[in-house]
GUKOL-206223 format. One record per residue: residue number from 0; residue in three letters; chain; z, y, x of N, C-alpha, C in turn. Coordinates in steps of 0.2 Angstrom, whole numbers. Layout:
BEGIN
SETOR n res chain nup nnorth neast caup canorth caeast cup cnorth ceast
SETOR NUM ala A Z Y X Z Y X Z Y X
...
This chain:
BEGIN
SETOR n res chain nup nnorth neast caup canorth caeast cup cnorth ceast
SETOR 0 met A 0 -6 4 0 0 0 0 6 4
SETOR 1 thr A -3 11 2 -4 18 6 2 22 4
SETOR 2 asp A 5 25 9 10 30 8 7 37 6
SETOR 3 glu A 8 38 -1 5 44 -4 7 50 -1
SETOR 4 lys A 13 50 2 16 57 4 14 58 12
SETOR 5 lys A 11 53 15 10 54 22 2 53 23
SETOR 6 leu A -1 58 27 -8 58 28 -9 57 35
SETOR 7 cys A -13 52 37 -15 51 44 -22 53 45
SETOR 8 val A -23 57 50 -30 60 51 -32 59 59
SETOR 9 ala A -38 58 60 -40 57 67 -46 62 68
SETOR 10 tyr A -47 65 74 -52 69 76 -54 66 83
SETOR 11 ala A -60 68 85 -62 66 92 -66 72 95
SETOR 12 ala A -64 74 101 -67 80 104 -66 81 111
SETOR 13 asp A -71 84 115 -70 86 121 -68 94 121
SETOR 14 asp A -68 97 127 -65 104 127 -70 109 123
SETOR 15 asn A -77 107 123 -82 111 120 -80 111 112
SETOR 16 tyr A -78 106 110 -77 106 102 -69 107 100
SETOR 17 ala A -65 108 105 -58 109 103 -57 115 98
SETOR 18 lys A -61 120 99 -60 126 95 -61 124 88
SETOR 19 tyr A -67 120 87 -69 118 80 -64 113 77
SETOR 20 leu A -61 109 81 -56 104 79 -50 108 76
SETOR 21 gly A -48 113 80 -42 117 78 -43 121 72
SETOR 22 ile A -49 124 71 -50 127 65 -51 123 59
SETOR 23 ser A -54 117 60 -54 112 54 -47 110 53
SETOR 24 met A -43 108 58 -36 106 57 -32 111 53
SETOR 25 leu A -33 117 55 -29 123 51 -31 123 44
SETOR 26 ser A -37 122 42 -40 122 35 -37 116 32
SETOR 27 leu A -36 110 35 -33 104 32 -26 106 30
SETOR 28 phe A -22 109 35 -15 110 34 -14 115 28
SETOR 29 arg A -18 120 28 -17 125 23 -19 123 16
SETOR 30 ser A -24 118 15 -26 116 9 -22 110 6
SETOR 31 asn A -18 107 10 -15 100 8 -7 101 10
SETOR 32 glu A -4 106 7 3 107 9 8 102 5
SETOR 33 glu A 5 98 0 9 94 -4 11 87 -1
SETOR 34 phe A 7 86 5 9 80 9 16 81 13
SETOR 35 glu A 21 77 12 27 78 16 26 77 23
SETOR 36 glu A 21 73 25 19 72 32 12 72 33
SETOR 37 ile A 9 76 38 2 75 41 3 74 48
SETOR 38 glu A 0 68 50 0 66 57 -7 66 60
SETOR 39 val A -9 70 64 -15 71 67 -16 68 74
SETOR 40 phe A -21 63 75 -22 60 81 -28 63 84
SETOR 41 val A -28 65 90 -34 68 93 -36 63 98
SETOR 42 leu A -42 61 97 -45 56 103 -48 61 108
SETOR 43 asp A -45 62 113 -46 67 118 -51 65 123
SETOR 44 cys A -57 68 123 -62 66 128 -63 71 133
SETOR 45 gly A -57 75 135 -57 80 140 -55 87 138
SETOR 46 ile A -50 87 134 -48 94 131 -44 97 137
SETOR 47 leu A -45 103 139 -41 106 144 -34 109 141
SETOR 48 lys A -30 110 146 -23 112 144 -22 118 139
SETOR 49 glu A -26 123 141 -26 129 137 -28 128 129
SETOR 50 asn A -33 124 128 -35 122 121 -30 118 118
SETOR 51 lys A -27 113 122 -21 109 119 -16 113 117
SETOR 52 asn A -14 118 121 -8 122 119 -10 126 112
SETOR 53 lys A -16 128 111 -18 131 105 -18 127 99
SETOR 54 leu A -20 121 100 -20 115 95 -12 114 93
SETOR 55 glu A -8 113 98 -1 112 97 2 118 93
SETOR 56 ser A 0 124 95 3 130 91 1 130 84
SETOR 57 ile A -5 127 82 -7 127 75 -2 122 71
SETOR 58 ser A -2 116 74 2 111 71 10 113 71
SETOR 59 gly A 12 116 76 19 119 75 20 124 70
SETOR 60 gln A 15 128 69 15 134 64 16 131 57
SETOR 61 tyr A 12 125 56 13 122 49 17 116 49
SETOR 62 asp A 21 115 54 26 110 54 23 103 53
SETOR 63 arg A 18 102 57 14 95 57 14 92 64
SETOR 64 thr A 12 86 64 12 82 70 5 81 73
SETOR 65 ile A 5 83 80 -2 81 83 0 77 89
SETOR 66 ile A -4 72 90 -4 67 96 -10 67 99
SETOR 67 phe A -11 68 106 -17 67 110 -17 60 113
SETOR 68 ile A -23 57 112 -24 50 115 -30 51 119
SETOR 69 ser A -28 50 126 -34 50 131 -39 44 129
SETOR 70 met A -45 46 128 -50 41 127 -52 37 133
SETOR 71 glu A -51 40 139 -52 37 145 -48 31 146
SETOR 72 glu A -41 32 145 -36 27 145 -37 22 140
SETOR 73 ala A -38 24 134 -39 20 128 -44 14 128
SETOR 74 val A -50 16 132 -55 11 132 -56 8 139
SETOR 75 ser A -51 9 143 -51 7 150 -52 0 151
SETOR 76 gly A -50 -4 146 -50 -11 147 -56 -14 143
SETOR 77 leu A -61 -10 140 -66 -12 137 -73 -12 141
SETOR 78 asp A -77 -17 141 -83 -17 145 -88 -13 140
SETOR 79 leu A -90 -7 142 -94 -3 138 -101 -2 142
SETOR 80 arg A -103 -7 146 -109 -6 150 -114 -10 146
SETOR 81 met A -120 -7 146 -126 -10 143 -131 -11 148
SETOR 82 gly A -131 -17 152 -135 -18 158 -133 -13 163
SETOR 83 ala A -138 -9 166 -136 -4 171 -133 2 169
SETOR 84 arg A -133 4 162 -130 10 160 -124 9 156
SETOR 85 lys A -120 14 155 -114 14 151 -114 19 145
SETOR 86 ile A -112 16 140 -112 20 134 -107 26 134
SETOR 87 ser A -109 31 130 -104 37 130 -98 35 126
SETOR 88 val A -92 36 128 -86 35 125 -86 40 119
SETOR 89 ala A -88 47 120 -87 52 115 -92 50 109
SETOR 90 ser A -98 47 110 -102 45 105 -100 39 101
SETOR 91 tyr A -95 35 103 -93 29 99 -86 29 98
SETOR 92 ala A -82 35 99 -75 35 99 -72 32 93
SETOR 93 arg A -74 34 87 -71 32 81 -71 24 80
SETOR 94 leu A -76 21 83 -76 14 82 -70 10 85
SETOR 95 phe A -66 13 89 -60 10 92 -53 12 89
SETOR 96 leu A -54 16 83 -48 18 80 -43 13 79
SETOR 97 ala A -45 7 77 -40 2 75 -36 -1 80
SETOR 98 ser A -38 -1 86 -34 -3 92 -31 3 95
SETOR 99 ile A -33 9 94 -30 15 98 -24 18 94
SETOR 100 leu A -25 18 87 -19 21 83 -14 15 82
SETOR 101 pro A -8 18 81 -2 13 81 -3 9 74
SETOR 102 lys A 0 3 75 0 -2 69 3 1 63
SETOR 103 ser A 7 6 63 10 9 57 5 13 53
SETOR 104 cys A -1 14 56 -6 18 52 -11 12 49
SETOR 105 thr A -10 11 43 -14 6 40 -21 9 37
SETOR 106 arg A -22 15 37 -28 18 35 -28 25 38
SETOR 107 val A -34 28 40 -34 35 43 -40 38 40
SETOR 108 leu A -40 45 39 -45 49 37 -48 52 43
SETOR 109 tyr A -54 50 45 -58 53 51 -62 59 49
SETOR 110 leu A -61 64 53 -65 70 52 -68 73 58
SETOR 111 asp A -75 74 57 -78 77 63 -75 84 64
SETOR 112 cys A -77 87 69 -74 94 71 -77 99 67
SETOR 113 asp A -84 98 65 -88 104 61 -87 103 54
SETOR 114 thr A -80 103 52 -78 102 45 -73 108 43
SETOR 115 ile A -73 110 37 -68 114 34 -65 111 28
SETOR 116 val A -59 110 28 -56 106 22 -53 112 17
SETOR 117 arg A -56 113 12 -55 118 7 -51 116 1
SETOR 118 gly A -51 109 0 -48 107 -6 -43 101 -5
SETOR 119 lys A -40 98 -10 -36 92 -9 -39 86 -7
SETOR 120 val A -36 82 -3 -39 76 -1 -36 70 -4
SETOR 121 asp A -30 71 -8 -26 65 -10 -30 60 -14
SETOR 122 glu A -35 62 -18 -39 57 -22 -43 53 -17
SETOR 123 phe A -46 56 -12 -50 52 -7 -45 47 -3
SETOR 124 trp A -39 50 -1 -34 46 3 -32 40 0
SETOR 125 asn A -31 41 -7 -28 35 -11 -33 31 -14
SETOR 126 ala A -40 31 -12 -45 27 -15 -43 20 -14
SETOR 127 asp A -45 16 -19 -44 8 -19 -49 5 -14
SETOR 128 met A -46 3 -8 -50 0 -3 -49 -7 -2
SETOR 129 glu A -47 -11 -8 -45 -18 -7 -51 -22 -5
SETOR 130 glu A -57 -20 -7 -63 -24 -6 -68 -21 0
SETOR 131 tyr A -65 -15 2 -69 -11 7 -66 -10 14
SETOR 132 leu A -70 -9 19 -68 -8 26 -68 0 27
SETOR 133 val A -73 3 24 -73 10 25 -76 14 19
SETOR 134 ala A -74 20 18 -77 24 12 -79 31 15
SETOR 135 gly A -85 33 12 -88 39 14 -93 41 9
SETOR 136 val A -96 47 10 -102 50 6 -108 47 8
SETOR 137 arg A -113 46 4 -119 43 5 -123 49 9
SETOR 138 asp A -127 47 14 -130 52 18 -138 52 16
SETOR 139 thr A -140 58 18 -148 59 17 -151 56 23
SETOR 140 val A -152 50 23 -155 46 29 -161 43 27
SETOR 141 asp A -167 43 31 -173 40 29 -172 33 29
SETOR 142 ser A -176 29 24 -175 22 23 -178 19 29
SETOR 143 phe A -182 22 33 -184 19 40 -178 17 44
SETOR 144 phe A -173 21 44 -167 20 49 -163 14 46
SETOR 145 leu A -163 13 39 -159 8 36 -162 1 38
SETOR 146 lys A -169 1 38 -172 -5 40 -171 -7 48
SETOR 147 lys A -171 -1 52 -170 -2 59 -164 -5 61
SETOR 148 ile A -158 -4 57 -152 -7 58 -151 -13 54
SETOR 149 gly A -156 -16 51 -155 -22 47 -153 -21 40
SETOR 150 leu A -153 -15 37 -151 -15 30 -157 -15 25
SETOR 151 asp A -155 -17 19 -160 -17 14 -161 -9 11
SETOR 152 glu A -167 -8 9 -168 -1 6 -163 1 1
SETOR 153 asp A -160 -3 -3 -156 -1 -8 -148 -1 -6
SETOR 154 glu A -147 -3 0 -140 -3 2 -138 5 4
SETOR 155 tyr A -131 6 3 -128 12 4 -128 13 12
SETOR 156 tyr A -129 20 14 -128 22 21 -124 28 20
SETOR 157 val A -118 28 23 -113 33 23 -113 37 29
SETOR 158 asn A -112 44 28 -111 48 34 -105 47 37
SETOR 159 ala A -105 46 44 -99 44 47 -95 50 50
SETOR 160 gly A -97 56 48 -93 62 50 -86 63 46
SETOR 161 ile A -86 60 40 -80 60 37 -79 53 33
SETOR 162 leu A -74 50 36 -73 43 33 -66 41 32
SETOR 163 leu A -65 37 27 -58 34 26 -59 27 28
SETOR 164 ile A -55 25 33 -55 19 36 -49 14 35
SETOR 165 asp A -51 8 33 -45 3 32 -44 0 38
SETOR 166 leu A -39 3 42 -37 0 49 -35 -7 49
SETOR 167 glu A -31 -9 43 -28 -15 43 -34 -20 42
SETOR 168 gly A -39 -19 38 -45 -23 37 -49 -23 44
SETOR 169 trp A -50 -18 48 -53 -18 54 -50 -22 59
SETOR 170 arg A -43 -22 59 -39 -26 64 -40 -34 62
SETOR 171 lys A -39 -35 55 -39 -42 53 -46 -45 54
SETOR 172 glu A -51 -41 53 -58 -44 54 -61 -43 61
SETOR 173 glu A -57 -40 65 -59 -39 72 -66 -35 73
SETOR 174 leu A -66 -30 69 -72 -26 69 -74 -23 75
SETOR 175 glu A -69 -21 80 -71 -18 86 -75 -22 90
SETOR 176 gln A -74 -29 90 -78 -34 94 -85 -34 91
SETOR 177 arg A -85 -34 84 -92 -34 80 -96 -28 82
SETOR 178 phe A -92 -22 82 -96 -16 84 -99 -16 91
SETOR 179 ile A -95 -19 96 -98 -19 102 -104 -24 103
SETOR 180 ala A -103 -30 99 -109 -34 99 -115 -31 96
SETOR 181 phe A -114 -27 91 -120 -24 87 -123 -19 92
SETOR 182 ile A -119 -15 96 -121 -10 101 -125 -14 106
SETOR 183 arg A -123 -19 109 -126 -23 114 -133 -26 111
SETOR 184 lys A -133 -28 105 -139 -30 102 -145 -25 102
SETOR 185 phe A -143 -18 102 -148 -13 103 -148 -10 110
SETOR 186 glu A -145 -14 115 -144 -11 122 -141 -4 122
SETOR 187 gly A -136 -3 118 -133 4 119 -136 9 115
SETOR 188 asn A -142 8 112 -146 13 109 -147 12 101
SETOR 189 val A -141 12 98 -141 11 90 -143 17 87
SETOR 190 pro A -148 17 83 -150 23 79 -144 27 76
SETOR 191 his A -143 33 77 -138 37 75 -131 34 78
SETOR 192 his A -131 31 83 -125 29 87 -120 26 83
SETOR 193 asp A -114 28 83 -108 25 79 -109 25 72
SETOR 194 gln A -113 30 69 -114 30 62 -118 24 60
SETOR 195 gly A -124 23 64 -128 17 63 -124 11 64
SETOR 196 thr A -120 10 69 -116 4 70 -111 3 64
SETOR 197 ile A -107 8 62 -103 7 56 -107 4 50
SETOR 198 asn A -112 7 48 -116 5 43 -119 -1 43
SETOR 199 gly A -121 -3 50 -125 -10 51 -120 -15 51
SETOR 200 val A -114 -14 53 -109 -19 53 -105 -20 46
SETOR 201 cys A -103 -15 43 -99 -15 37 -104 -17 31
SETOR 202 arg A -110 -16 31 -115 -18 26 -112 -16 19
SETOR 203 ala A -111 -21 15 -109 -20 8 -102 -19 7
SETOR 204 arg A -98 -18 12 -91 -17 12 -89 -9 13
SETOR 205 lys A -94 -5 11 -93 2 11 -93 5 4
SETOR 206 leu A -88 9 3 -87 12 -4 -90 19 -3
SETOR 207 ala A -94 21 -8 -97 27 -9 -93 32 -13
SETOR 208 val A -91 38 -11 -87 42 -15 -90 48 -16
SETOR 209 lys A -87 53 -20 -90 59 -22 -93 63 -17
SETOR 210 pro A -99 66 -18 -101 70 -12 -97 77 -10
SETOR 211 gly A -93 79 -15 -88 84 -13 -83 83 -7
SETOR 212 phe A -83 76 -5 -78 75 0 -82 75 7
SETOR 213 asn A -88 77 7 -92 78 13 -99 81 11
SETOR 214 ala A -98 88 9 -103 92 7 -107 94 13
SETOR 215 thr A -112 90 15 -116 92 21 -121 98 20
SETOR 216 ser A -124 100 25 -129 106 24 -135 104 20
SETOR 217 asn A -137 98 21 -143 97 17 -143 98 9
SETOR 218 ile A -137 97 6 -137 98 -1 -137 105 -3
SETOR 219 tyr A -136 109 2 -137 117 1 -144 119 2
SETOR 220 ser A -148 114 5 -155 116 6 -160 113 1
SETOR 221 phe A -158 106 -1 -163 102 -5 -160 100 -12
SETOR 222 ser A -164 99 -17 -161 96 -23 -161 89 -22
SETOR 223 ala A -158 86 -27 -157 78 -27 -164 75 -27
SETOR 224 lys A -169 78 -31 -175 75 -32 -179 76 -25
SETOR 225 thr A -178 82 -22 -182 83 -16 -179 78 -10
SETOR 226 ile A -173 77 -10 -170 73 -5 -172 66 -6
SETOR 227 arg A -173 63 -12 -176 57 -13 -183 56 -11
SETOR 228 arg A -187 62 -11 -194 62 -9 -195 62 -2
SETOR 229 ile A -191 67 1 -193 68 8 -189 63 13
SETOR 230 tyr A -184 60 11 -181 55 15 -183 48 12
SETOR 231 phe A -188 47 8 -190 41 6 -185 36 3
SETOR 232 met A -180 40 -1 -175 36 -4 -176 35 -11
SETOR 233 asp A -174 29 -13 -176 27 -20 -170 30 -25
SETOR 234 asn A -164 31 -22 -159 33 -26 -154 37 -22
SETOR 235 phe A -151 42 -25 -146 46 -22 -141 49 -27
SETOR 236 tyr A -137 53 -26 -132 56 -31 -137 60 -36
SETOR 237 ser A -134 61 -42 -138 65 -47 -137 73 -45
SETOR 238 gln A -141 77 -48 -141 84 -47 -135 87 -49
SETOR 239 glu A -132 84 -55 -126 86 -57 -120 85 -52
SETOR 240 glu A -120 79 -49 -115 78 -44 -116 82 -38
SETOR 241 leu A -122 84 -36 -123 88 -30 -121 95 -32
SETOR 242 asp A -122 98 -38 -121 105 -40 -113 106 -40
SETOR 243 lys A -109 101 -42 -102 101 -42 -99 101 -35
SETOR 244 ala A -102 97 -31 -100 97 -24 -102 103 -20
SETOR 245 lys A -107 106 -22 -109 112 -19 -105 118 -21
SETOR 246 ser A -103 118 -27 -99 124 -29 -92 124 -28
SETOR 247 asp A -89 118 -27 -82 117 -26 -81 111 -22
SETOR 248 pro A -83 111 -15 -82 105 -11 -75 105 -9
SETOR 249 ala A -72 99 -8 -66 98 -5 -66 98 3
SETOR 250 ile A -72 95 5 -73 96 12 -80 98 14
SETOR 251 leu A -81 103 17 -87 106 20 -89 103 26
SETOR 252 his A -95 100 27 -97 97 34 -103 101 36
SETOR 253 phe A -102 106 41 -108 110 43 -112 106 48
SETOR 254 thr A -116 101 46 -121 98 50 -126 102 52
SETOR 255 thr A -130 100 57 -136 104 59 -141 103 53
SETOR 256 gly A -145 108 52 -149 108 46 -153 115 46
SETOR 257 leu A -156 116 40 -160 122 39 -156 129 39
SETOR 258 val A -150 128 36 -146 134 35 -142 136 41
SETOR 259 gly A -142 133 46 -138 134 52 -131 133 52
SETOR 260 arg A -127 135 57 -120 133 57 -116 140 58
SETOR 261 pro A -110 141 54 -107 147 53 -104 150 59
SETOR 262 trp A -103 147 65 -101 150 71 -107 152 76
SETOR 263 glu A -113 152 73 -119 154 76 -122 159 73
SETOR 264 glu A -126 163 77 -130 169 74 -135 166 69
SETOR 265 asn A -137 170 64 -143 169 60 -141 163 54
SETOR 266 cys A -135 161 54 -133 156 49 -134 159 42
SETOR 267 ile A -137 155 37 -138 157 30 -134 152 26
SETOR 268 his A -130 148 28 -126 144 24 -122 148 19
SETOR 269 pro A -123 146 13 -119 150 7 -112 149 7
SETOR 270 met A -109 144 11 -102 143 12 -99 145 18
SETOR 271 lys A -103 149 22 -101 151 29 -94 155 29
SETOR 272 glu A -93 158 24 -87 162 24 -80 158 24
SETOR 273 glu A -81 152 21 -75 147 22 -73 146 29
SETOR 274 tyr A -78 145 33 -77 144 40 -74 150 43
SETOR 275 leu A -77 156 42 -75 162 45 -68 164 43
SETOR 276 lys A -66 163 37 -59 164 35 -54 160 39
SETOR 277 ala A -56 153 40 -51 149 43 -51 151 51
SETOR 278 ala A -57 153 53 -57 155 60 -53 161 62
SETOR 279 ala A -53 166 57 -49 172 58 -42 171 58
SETOR 280 leu A -39 165 56 -32 164 56 -30 160 62
SETOR 281 ser A -35 158 66 -34 153 72 -33 157 78
SETOR 282 pro A -31 153 83 -30 157 90 -37 159 93
SETOR 283 trp A -43 157 90 -49 158 92 -53 164 88
SETOR 284 lys A -48 168 85 -51 173 80 -55 179 84
SETOR 285 glu A -54 180 90 -58 185 94 -64 182 96
SETOR 286 asp A -66 176 96 -72 173 99 -78 176 95
SETOR 287 ser A -83 177 99 -90 180 96 -94 174 93
SETOR 288 leu A -99 176 89 -103 171 87 -108 168 93
SETOR 289 leu A -110 162 93 -114 159 98 -121 160 96
SETOR 290 pro A -126 160 101 -133 160 99 -135 154 95
SETOR 291 asp A -140 155 91 -143 150 86 -145 145 91
SETOR 292 ser A -142 139 90 -144 133 94 -149 128 91
SETOR 293 arg A -152 130 85 -157 126 82 -163 125 86
SETOR 294 lys A -166 120 86 -173 119 90 -178 124 86
SETOR 295 phe A -183 126 90 -188 130 87 -191 127 81
SETOR 296 ser A -192 120 81 -196 117 76 -191 117 70
SETOR 297 val A -185 117 70 -180 117 64 -180 124 62
SETOR 298 lys A -180 129 66 -180 136 64 -187 138 60
SETOR 299 ala A -192 135 63 -199 136 60 -199 133 53
SETOR 300 phe A -197 127 53 -197 124 46 -193 127 41
SETOR 301 ser A -187 130 43 -183 133 39 -186 139 36
SETOR 302 trp A -190 143 40 -194 149 37 -199 146 33
SETOR 303 phe A -203 141 35 -208 138 31 -206 136 24
SETOR 304 tyr A -200 132 24 -197 130 18 -195 135 13
SETOR 305 arg A -192 141 16 -190 146 11 -196 151 9
SETOR 306 his A -202 150 12 -207 155 10 -213 152 8
SETOR 307 met A -214 145 8 -220 142 6 -219 138 0
SETOR 308 pro A -224 136 -4 -223 132 -10 -220 125 -8
SETOR 309 leu A -216 123 -13 -212 117 -12 -216 111 -10
SETOR 310 leu A -221 109 -13 -225 103 -12 -228 104 -5
SETOR 311 leu A -230 109 -3 -233 110 4 -227 109 9
SETOR 312 ser A -221 112 8 -216 111 13 -214 104 13
SETOR 313 glu A -214 100 8 -212 93 8 -217 89 12
SETOR 314 ala A -223 91 11 -228 87 14 -228 88 22
SETOR 315 ala A -226 94 24 -225 96 31 -219 92 34
SETOR 316 tyr A -214 92 30 -208 88 32 -209 81 32
SETOR 317 arg A -213 78 28 -214 71 28 -218 69 34
SETOR 318 ser A -223 74 36 -227 73 42 -223 72 48
SETOR 319 val A -218 77 48 -213 77 54 -209 70 54
SETOR 320 cys A -207 68 49 -204 62 48 -208 56 51
SETOR 321 trp A -214 56 49 -219 51 51 -220 51 58
SETOR 322 leu A -221 57 61 -222 57 68 -216 55 72
SETOR 323 thr A -210 56 69 -204 54 72 -203 46 72
SETOR 324 his A -205 43 67 -205 36 66 -210 33 71
SETOR 325 met A -216 36 73 -221 33 77 -218 33 85
SETOR 326 arg A -213 38 86 -210 38 93 -204 34 93
SETOR 327 glu A -202 31 88 -196 26 88 -198 20 91
């Protein structure tokens, strides 16, 4: 049984993402005060002392617990070599949560650093996981990638940036070893890295939850019908479900996309103020916006999509997808 009053959360970051981790964590604390305890585990991939101090100041301000776990030490006994090359620990960090976190944690809410928690997460946290190993929001992923990791076109594929993980189930079914075997099968180059690994291994043991628990940038750019067309998906969330998620998301996920990211210049994301408000309360409030890091092709298509007829834009996008497939 889940302790409804205690929330266990995990992030993974190096020093470059420590700032975004801190701003996300601050938003989590502010939006979920009803939990008696919130314990945050940081999978530390190289966070410097200065940023660790800032993260600890946030947890102290809200009387919450933060624990840093060195990923270098945590995976020191694992053979992560794929032939002559070694896989990136940061790219696959969340796969090892079951062995890294204490046994007292029976489930954990994993959050990417590029998130803002603006609502309650108790409904998500208390989801019935009896038959499932992981819960998340369906992703806008091309059916091509489902086939590449061995899934059928009608199988769910969840976005791994926000996950509720049944740690007891992962330990009991030795998922860590199954993950490593899956990565070796692809010689360390699984499509979409740990996201593809989780989806490929967990298969039908994934619970799809409301899109408001992971409102990605794509749902602010495309309609449900457009998503089904340009990603070659037979089904997805309804437009009504997406509209509700867009207007009142519990968790915003600022994924790369046409609208940009709120800590960068030229961002047109309609919810960017949610990030800016949280950032203004953080130890990084004086930081300036970063240059727009989107590739030229993404910027160009963003303009194209906003100014050209829809059907023409979709045809161009499908052409880009087709060319991508040819390079895979």
